[in-house]
C-alpha positions as CSV (number, residue, x, y, z in Angstrom):
1,M,-8.7,19.9,-18.4
2,P,-8.4,16.9,-16.3
3,E,-10.4,17.4,-12.8
4,P,-7.9,17.9,-9.9
5,L,-6.9,15.0,-7.7
6,E,-7.6,14.5,-4.2
7,G,-6.0,11.2,-3.1
8,F,-3.2,9.1,-5.0
9,L,-2.4,5.3,-4.0
10,L,1.2,4.2,-4.6
11,A,0.5,1.0,-6.2
12,A,3.6,0.7,-8.6
13,G,6.7,-1.7,-7.6
14,L,8.3,-4.9,-8.5
15,G,6.5,-7.2,-6.1
16,T,10.2,-8.3,-5.2
17,R,9.3,-9.4,-1.6
18,M,6.2,-11.3,-2.6
19,G,8.2,-13.6,-5.0
20,P,6.3,-15.8,-7.0
21,L,3.2,-14.0,-6.4
22,S,4.2,-11.2,-8.6
23,A,3.6,-13.6,-11.5
24,C,0.2,-14.0,-10.7
25,L,-1.0,-10.6,-9.6
26,P,0.3,-7.1,-8.5
27,K,0.4,-6.7,-4.7
28,P,-2.5,-4.2,-4.6
29,A,-4.6,-6.7,-6.3
30,W,-4.6,-9.3,-4.0
31,T,-7.9,-9.3,-1.7
32,L,-8.9,-9.4,1.8
33,R,-12.6,-9.8,2.6
34,E,-13.0,-10.3,-1.6
35,R,-11.8,-6.8,-2.0
36,P,-8.4,-5.8,-3.2
37,L,-6.0,-4.1,-1.4
38,L,-6.3,-1.0,-3.7
39,Q,-9.8,-0.7,-3.1
40,W,-9.5,-1.0,0.9
41,G,-7.0,2.0,0.4
42,A,-9.5,4.0,-2.0
43,D,-12.3,3.5,0.5
44,A,-10.3,4.9,3.6
45,L,-9.6,8.1,1.3
46,R,-13.4,8.3,-0.1
47,A,-14.5,8.2,3.8
48,A,-12.4,11.4,4.3
49,G,-13.9,13.0,1.4
50,A,-11.3,12.5,-1.2
51,H,-13.3,11.1,-4.3
52,R,-11.3,12.2,-7.3
53,L,-8.5,9.3,-6.7
54,G,-5.4,8.0,-8.9
55,C,-3.0,5.6,-8.4
56,N,0.2,4.1,-10.5
57,A,0.6,0.7,-11.9
58,H,4.0,-0.7,-13.2
59,L,3.9,-4.5,-12.6
60,L,1.2,-6.4,-14.6
61,P,-0.9,-3.2,-15.0
62,E,-3.5,-5.1,-17.2
63,R,-4.3,-7.4,-14.2
64,L,-4.6,-4.2,-11.7
65,R,-6.8,-2.0,-14.1
66,P,-9.7,-4.4,-13.8
67,V,-9.6,-4.0,-9.8
68,A,-9.2,-0.3,-9.9
69,G,-12.9,1.0,-10.4
70,G,-13.1,4.4,-10.0
71,L,-9.6,5.1,-9.9
72,E,-7.5,7.1,-12.6
73,V,-4.6,4.8,-13.3
74,F,-1.6,5.9,-14.6
75,G,0.9,3.4,-16.3
76,E,4.7,3.8,-15.1
77,P,6.8,1.6,-17.5
78,E,9.8,3.1,-15.7
79,L,9.6,2.7,-11.9
80,L,9.7,6.1,-10.1
81,G,9.9,5.4,-6.7
82,S,8.3,6.1,-3.4
83,A,8.3,10.1,-4.4
84,G,8.5,10.2,-8.4
85,G,5.3,8.4,-8.6
86,L,3.5,11.4,-7.0
87,L,4.7,13.0,-10.8
88,H,1.8,11.7,-12.1
89,A,-0.2,14.2,-10.0
90,R,2.0,17.3,-10.3
91,G,-0.3,20.0,-11.8
92,R,-3.6,18.4,-10.7
93,V,-3.8,19.1,-6.8
94,G,-5.7,21.9,-5.2
95,A,-5.4,22.4,-1.4
96,E,-3.4,19.1,-0.9
97,L,-3.0,15.4,-2.0
98,L,-3.9,12.6,0.3
99,V,-1.6,9.9,-0.1
100,W,-1.5,6.0,0.9
101,N,0.3,2.9,0.1
102,A,-1.8,0.5,-1.8
103,D,0.2,-2.4,-0.4
104,I,-1.2,-1.8,3.2
105,W,-4.8,-3.1,4.6
106,A,-6.8,-1.0,7.1
107,D,-10.2,-0.5,7.9
108,E,-9.9,3.1,8.9
109,V,-7.2,5.6,8.4
110,P,-7.5,9.0,10.1
111,F,-7.1,11.2,7.1
112,D,-9.4,13.7,8.4
113,L,-6.9,14.5,11.4
114,L,-3.9,14.4,9.1
115,R,-5.4,16.9,6.7
116,A,-6.9,19.0,9.3
117,R,-3.5,19.4,11.2
118,H,-1.8,20.1,7.6
119,R,-3.9,22.8,6.6
120,E,-3.7,24.4,10.4
121,A,0.3,24.6,10.4
122,G,0.2,25.1,6.4
123,A,2.8,22.7,5.9
124,T,4.4,21.5,3.0
125,L,4.1,17.9,3.7
126,S,2.7,16.1,6.2
127,W,3.1,12.5,7.8
128,L,0.8,10.5,9.9
129,L,3.0,8.9,12.4
130,V,2.1,6.4,15.4
131,P,4.6,5.5,18.1
132,H,7.0,3.2,17.4
133,P,6.3,-0.4,17.7
134,G,9.9,-1.5,18.1
135,G,11.6,-4.0,15.6
136,G,13.3,-3.1,12.5
137,W,11.1,0.0,11.3
138,N,13.0,2.9,10.5
139,P,12.2,5.5,13.3
140,V,10.9,9.2,12.7
141,W,11.9,11.7,14.8
142,M,10.8,15.5,15.3
143,D,12.0,18.7,16.5
144,H,10.3,20.9,19.3
145,E,8.1,22.4,16.6
146,G,6.8,18.6,15.2
147,R,8.8,18.9,11.9
148,V,10.2,15.7,10.5
149,L,14.2,15.4,11.0
150,P,15.9,14.3,8.4
151,K,16.8,10.4,8.3
152,G,19.3,9.7,10.9
153,V,19.1,12.5,12.8
154,T,17.3,12.2,16.3
155,G,15.1,14.7,18.1
156,P,13.4,15.7,21.1
157,W,10.2,13.8,20.0
158,G,10.2,10.2,19.2
159,P,10.8,7.7,17.9
160,Y,7.8,7.2,15.7
161,H,6.6,5.3,13.0
162,F,5.5,6.3,9.6
163,T,1.9,4.6,8.6
164,G,2.2,5.2,5.0
165,A,-0.5,8.1,5.0
166,A,0.6,11.7,3.9
167,A,-0.4,15.0,2.8
168,W,1.4,16.7,-0.2
169,S,0.8,20.4,-0.8
170,P,1.3,21.4,-4.8
171,E,4.5,22.9,-3.3
172,A,5.8,19.8,-2.3
173,L,5.1,18.1,-5.3
174,A,6.5,20.8,-7.4
175,L,10.0,19.8,-5.3
176,L,9.9,16.6,-7.1
177,P,12.8,16.1,-9.4
178,E,12.1,14.8,-13.0
179,G,12.5,10.9,-13.4
180,P,12.7,8.4,-10.2
181,S,13.0,9.8,-6.6
182,E,12.7,8.3,-3.1
183,V,10.9,10.4,-0.2
184,N,14.2,10.3,1.7
185,D,15.9,12.3,-0.9
186,L,13.5,15.3,-0.2
187,R,13.5,15.4,3.6
188,P,16.6,17.4,3.8
189,R,15.1,20.2,1.7
190,L,11.9,20.1,3.6
191,A,13.4,20.7,6.8
192,A,15.0,24.0,5.5
193,L,11.3,25.2,4.9
194,P,9.6,27.2,7.4
195,A,6.2,24.8,7.8
196,G,8.3,22.1,6.1
197,H,7.8,18.9,6.8
198,L,5.2,18.2,9.4
199,G,4.3,15.0,11.6
200,V,1.1,14.3,12.8
201,V,0.8,11.7,16.0
202,T,-2.2,10.0,16.4
203,E,-2.8,6.7,18.2
204,P,-2.1,3.4,16.7
205,F,-4.9,2.1,14.6
206,P,-5.5,-1.3,13.0
207,W,-3.2,-1.7,9.8
208,R,-1.3,-4.3,7.9
209,E,1.7,-4.2,5.5
210,V,0.9,-6.9,3.2
211,G,4.3,-7.1,1.3
212,T,5.2,-10.9,1.4
213,A,3.5,-14.2,0.7
214,D,3.6,-15.2,4.7
215,A,2.1,-11.6,5.4
216,L,-0.9,-12.4,3.1
217,I,-1.8,-15.5,4.8
218,S,-1.3,-14.0,8.3
219,A,-3.6,-11.0,7.2
220,A,-6.1,-13.9,5.8
221,A,-6.5,-15.8,8.9
222,E,-6.9,-12.6,11.0
223,V,-8.8,-10.3,8.9
224,A,-10.7,-12.6,6.8
225,P,-10.9,-15.8,8.6
226,D,-14.2,-17.1,6.7
227,Q,-13.0,-16.1,3.5
228,E,-9.6,-15.8,1.9
229,G,-8.6,-17.6,5.5
230,R,-10.8,-20.6,5.5
231,L,-7.9,-23.0,4.6
232,S,-5.9,-23.2,7.8
233,G,-2.2,-21.9,7.1
234,S,-3.2,-20.8,3.5
235,Y,-4.8,-18.2,1.3
236,V,-8.0,-18.6,-1.1
237,H,-8.3,-16.1,-3.4
238,P,-12.0,-15.5,-4.6
239,A,-11.8,-16.4,-7.7
240,A,-9.9,-20.2,-6.5
241,K,-11.7,-23.2,-7.3
242,P,-10.4,-25.3,-4.0
243,A,-12.2,-28.9,-3.9
244,A,-15.4,-29.1,-1.7
245,N,-13.9,-32.3,0.2
246,P,-10.4,-32.6,-0.5
247,T,-8.4,-35.6,0.7
248,G,-5.1,-34.5,0.5
249,R,-3.7,-31.5,2.4
250,L,-2.1,-28.0,1.6
251,T,0.4,-26.1,4.1
252,R,1.7,-22.7,3.6
253,C,0.0,-22.5,0.0
254,I,-1.4,-19.5,-2.0
255,L,-4.6,-20.3,-4.2
256,G,-4.6,-17.5,-6.7
257,P,-7.2,-16.8,-9.2
258,G,-8.6,-19.8,-11.0
259,A,-6.4,-22.5,-8.8
260,A,-7.6,-25.7,-8.5
261,P,-5.4,-28.3,-7.2
262,P,-6.3,-32.2,-7.3
263,P,-8.4,-33.1,-4.4
264,A,-6.1,-35.7,-3.5
265,I,-3.0,-33.6,-3.2
266,T,-0.7,-32.9,-0.3
267,D,1.3,-30.0,-0.9
268,A,3.1,-27.2,1.1
269,D,5.1,-24.0,0.3
270,A,3.4,-23.3,-3.1
271,L,1.4,-21.0,-5.3
272,W,-1.4,-22.1,-7.5
273,F,-2.9,-20.4,-10.0
274,E,-4.7,-20.6,-13.5
275,E,-3.1,-19.3,-16.5
276,G,-4.3,-19.9,-20.4
277,G,-6.1,-22.8,-19.0
278,N,-3.6,-24.5,-17.5
279,Q,-2.9,-25.0,-13.7
280,V,0.6,-23.5,-12.7
281,R,2.2,-24.3,-9.7
282,L,5.3,-22.4,-8.2
283,G,7.2,-22.9,-5.0
284,L,7.4,-20.5,-2.5
285,P,10.8,-19.8,-0.8
């Protein structure tokens, strides 16, 4: 019988916001500091004592598996959504399942706090929240007892922002319908339960969602300026082969695995990568 899972990384998606980059690698396989985003999340879970980890894979699963060392990869031919993806773990969870979105970079995530509060309250599902930073993020509100309210309902506590870190009990996983579903579909059912859907508030901590080409370039400049961000205004994958002394200039370019643009080329708004021994160039929107 398979061992229980302690942590799960949501790594399946269509990669729509990444645009042409999704023709090269799925989002969780792109790197910062020469480590795939998937492994940044896995390390954060391991730091909290969750060692038996799984992830789902939909887009280019054959390119995600090589960077998923130590994780059990569940192929997802039909995309199951932000909640349905956890069907892979149903029936394989002991006390709780710690969950993280694999397209987020964070050096440390307070999973220990999340798990402790989740257990103390006997919650069905717990979300790790931070004070809302403003902007277009959907606000999360809680009632006087710290329970997350259904989407669109305001309460006495909030607004907060959901970080992507969650603790799912076996009972929460049992609420999942067969087939695709989203977390927001469960919120009204969770709110009706005694301990239900708990919000665990923590101080803001450094994390970045890497969901677009520009977000990848920005994260590389801030997080890895001497590695993937060493080409100002662009991104350089560890397996790229940029010219040592280029005479051209690259602006807002992504150099993916095997990318080797000609040294004299001046280019902008482009993805370069190697495919089948050929250099591929795709325009960035």
